C-alpha positions as CSV (number, residue, x, y, z in Angstrom):
1,M,13.7,18.3,2.3
2,R,15.5,16.0,5.2
3,R,15.2,12.4,5.5
4,G,13.7,10.5,8.5
5,K,14.3,6.6,9.2
6,R,11.9,6.4,6.5
7,G,12.7,8.2,3.9
8,Y,12.0,11.5,3.2
9,S,10.1,13.4,5.4
10,F,6.5,14.3,4.2
11,K,4.3,16.5,5.4
12,P,0.6,14.4,6.4
13,M,-2.8,14.9,5.5
14,S,-4.4,17.2,8.3
15,K,-8.2,16.4,9.7
16,Q,-8.9,19.7,8.5
17,I,-8.1,18.7,5.1
18,L,-9.5,15.7,5.0
19,R,-12.9,17.2,6.6
20,D,-13.0,19.6,3.8
21,S,-12.3,17.1,1.2
22,L,-15.3,15.3,2.0
23,A,-17.1,17.9,2.3
24,V,-16.6,19.0,-1.3
25,R,-17.2,15.3,-2.6
26,R,-20.2,14.4,-0.9
27,L,-22.5,12.4,-2.8
28,L,-26.2,12.7,-2.3
29,D,-28.0,10.5,-4.8
30,V,-26.8,6.9,-3.8
31,N,-30.1,4.7,-2.6
32,P,-30.3,4.0,0.7
33,S,-31.3,0.4,0.2
34,D,-27.8,-0.5,-1.0
35,L,-26.1,0.7,1.7
36,K,-24.2,-1.9,3.5
37,D,-22.2,-1.0,6.8
38,D,-19.4,-2.8,8.5
39,V,-17.8,-1.9,11.9
40,I,-14.1,-1.7,11.9
41,A,-13.8,-1.0,15.8
42,I,-15.4,-0.3,19.3
43,N,-13.7,1.2,22.4
44,R,-14.6,1.0,26.1
45,V,-14.1,4.8,27.3
46,T,-14.2,5.7,30.6
47,K,-14.6,9.2,32.0
48,V,-13.8,10.1,35.4
49,V,-15.9,12.7,37.1
50,K,-16.6,14.3,40.6
51,G,-19.3,11.3,41.1
52,G,-17.0,8.0,39.7
53,K,-16.7,6.8,36.2
54,N,-19.3,7.5,33.3
55,L,-18.8,4.2,31.0
56,S,-19.4,4.9,27.2
57,F,-18.7,3.1,23.8
58,S,-17.1,4.7,20.9
59,A,-18.0,2.8,17.4
60,L,-16.0,2.9,14.0
61,V,-18.2,2.2,11.1
62,V,-17.5,2.6,7.0
63,V,-20.3,2.6,4.6
64,G,-20.5,1.7,0.9
65,D,-22.7,0.4,-2.0
66,N,-20.3,-2.1,-3.4
67,H,-20.2,0.5,-6.3
68,G,-17.8,3.3,-5.9
69,H,-19.0,5.1,-2.7
70,A,-18.1,4.9,0.9
71,G,-17.7,7.0,4.2
72,F,-16.6,6.3,7.1
73,G,-18.3,7.6,10.3
74,M,-17.7,7.6,14.3
75,G,-20.6,7.4,17.0
76,K,-20.4,7.5,21.0
77,A,-22.8,6.3,23.4
78,R,-23.8,4.9,26.4
79,E,-24.7,1.4,24.9
80,V,-23.1,-0.5,21.9
81,P,-26.2,-0.9,19.4
82,M,-26.8,2.9,19.8
83,A,-22.8,4.2,18.9
84,I,-22.9,2.2,16.1
85,K,-26.2,3.7,14.6
86,K,-24.8,6.8,15.1
87,G,-21.4,5.7,13.6
88,I,-23.4,4.9,10.3
89,E,-25.6,8.5,10.7
90,Q,-22.6,10.0,10.4
91,A,-21.2,7.7,8.0
92,K,-24.0,8.3,5.3
93,K,-23.7,12.2,5.7
94,N,-19.6,11.9,4.4
95,L,-20.6,9.3,1.5
96,I,-18.2,10.1,-1.2
97,R,-17.2,8.8,-5.1
98,F,-13.9,7.2,-6.4
99,N,-12.8,7.5,-9.5
100,L,-12.7,3.1,-10.0
101,K,-11.3,1.1,-13.4
102,G,-14.0,-1.5,-13.4
103,S,-13.6,-3.7,-10.3
104,T,-9.9,-2.2,-9.5
105,I,-8.4,1.1,-9.1
106,P,-6.9,3.1,-12.0
107,H,-3.3,3.3,-10.8
108,Q,-1.4,3.2,-7.4
109,V,-1.5,5.9,-4.9
110,L,-0.4,6.3,-1.8
111,G,-2.6,7.9,1.3
112,R,-1.0,9.6,4.6
113,Y,-2.7,10.5,7.7
114,G,-0.5,11.1,11.3
115,S,1.6,8.5,11.1
116,A,-0.4,5.7,8.9
117,Q,0.4,4.8,5.0
118,V,-1.7,3.1,3.0
119,L,-0.5,2.4,-0.2
120,L,-2.8,1.1,-2.9
121,K,-2.0,-1.0,-6.1
122,P,-4.2,-2.3,-9.4
123,A,-4.5,-6.1,-9.9
124,S,-6.0,-7.9,-12.4
125,D,-8.9,-10.1,-12.2
126,G,-9.4,-12.4,-9.9
127,T,-6.5,-11.6,-7.0
128,G,-8.7,-10.9,-4.6
129,V,-8.4,-8.1,-1.9
130,I,-5.1,-8.2,-0.8
131,A,-5.6,-6.7,2.8
132,G,-6.3,-7.1,6.3
133,G,-7.9,-5.4,9.1
134,P,-9.8,-1.8,8.3
135,V,-8.1,-1.8,5.3
136,R,-9.9,-5.0,3.8
137,K,-13.3,-3.7,5.4
138,V,-13.2,-0.5,3.3
139,M,-12.2,-2.0,0.1
140,Q,-15.2,-4.4,0.9
141,V,-18.0,-1.9,1.0
142,A,-16.5,0.7,-1.7
143,G,-16.7,-2.6,-4.0
144,I,-12.6,-2.8,-4.9
145,T,-12.6,-6.7,-5.5
146,N,-9.1,-7.0,-7.5
147,V,-6.5,-4.9,-5.0
148,L,-3.1,-5.0,-3.4
149,T,-2.6,-2.9,-0.5
150,K,0.2,-2.6,2.5
151,S,-0.1,-0.6,5.4
152,I,3.0,1.2,6.8
153,G,3.2,2.7,9.9
154,T,0.8,3.1,13.2
155,S,-1.8,0.0,13.7
156,N,-4.5,2.7,15.6
157,P,-7.7,2.0,13.3
158,H,-8.6,5.3,13.0
159,N,-6.1,6.6,11.8
160,V,-6.0,3.5,8.8
161,V,-9.2,3.7,7.6
162,K,-8.3,8.0,7.4
163,A,-5.5,7.6,5.6
164,T,-6.9,4.7,3.3
165,F,-9.7,7.2,2.3
166,A,-7.1,9.9,2.1
167,A,-5.7,7.5,-0.8
168,L,-9.3,6.8,-2.7
169,L,-9.2,10.6,-2.9
170,G,-6.6,10.7,-4.5
171,L,-7.6,8.4,-7.4
172,K,-7.6,10.1,-10.7
173,D,-9.3,8.8,-14.2
174,A,-6.9,8.8,-17.4
175,A,-10.1,11.5,-18.8
176,Q,-8.8,14.3,-15.4
177,V,-5.5,13.8,-16.3
178,A,-5.3,14.4,-19.6
179,E,-7.5,17.3,-19.2
180,T,-5.1,18.4,-16.8
181,R,-2.5,18.2,-19.3
182,S,-4.3,19.3,-22.3
183,K,-3.6,16.2,-24.2
184,T,-6.1,13.3,-25.1
185,V,-6.5,9.9,-23.2
186,D,-4.7,8.2,-25.8
187,E,-1.9,10.4,-25.6
188,I,-1.9,9.9,-21.4
189,S,-2.2,6.1,-21.9
190,G,0.8,5.9,-24.8
191,R,-0.7,4.7,-27.3
192,S,0.3,4.7,-30.6
193,S,-0.6,5.4,-33.7
194,K,0.0,1.7,-35.1
195,E,-2.4,0.7,-31.9
196,K,-4.7,2.7,-32.1
197,A,-5.1,1.8,-36.0
198,A,-5.7,-2.1,-35.0
199,V,-8.0,-1.1,-32.4
200,S,-10.2,1.0,-35.1
201,E,-9.7,-2.5,-37.6
202,S,-11.1,-4.6,-35.2
203,N,-13.8,-2.5,-34.1
204,G,-14.8,-2.0,-38.3
């Protein structure tokens, strides 16, 4: 493995892999009335044709229910409201469920897409969302209220959003890890027999 300017080289998540992940984990039982949308970026697109220039707008939108479900989409139209509406419709089709731990994430994770990298770290209650730009909006619609984030590389909002979703897709809960390793949740968490005895006594 070769080393680059920022450390070891890596294979970023391709557009097809991210699309396949969204399709596999698509969620259909979310109440539409609970969904909230937020516009991340609006770009003006000019297409040069034989008769002149055609002006249109593209909107990047995220949608979520503040309970661990979120999705993103992009819409393009001649007018901004219609572009936002198309983006919201596409985002609702890409809704996915994340593995959260209360108001934060269960473990640290790094998401990559293109030249964008987003690092997410769990935080204690009262920390808030330490993030900026597109990452903050994704955390807000997903319902993550305590998290530490760091965006590395490009500041392109499209790549940053996709890197954020790539990181959230990589979250695993203790039950999944225990099943993969053929162990119990207590063994994965590293709780000793004395701690388990103390917890059982307190519950009893």
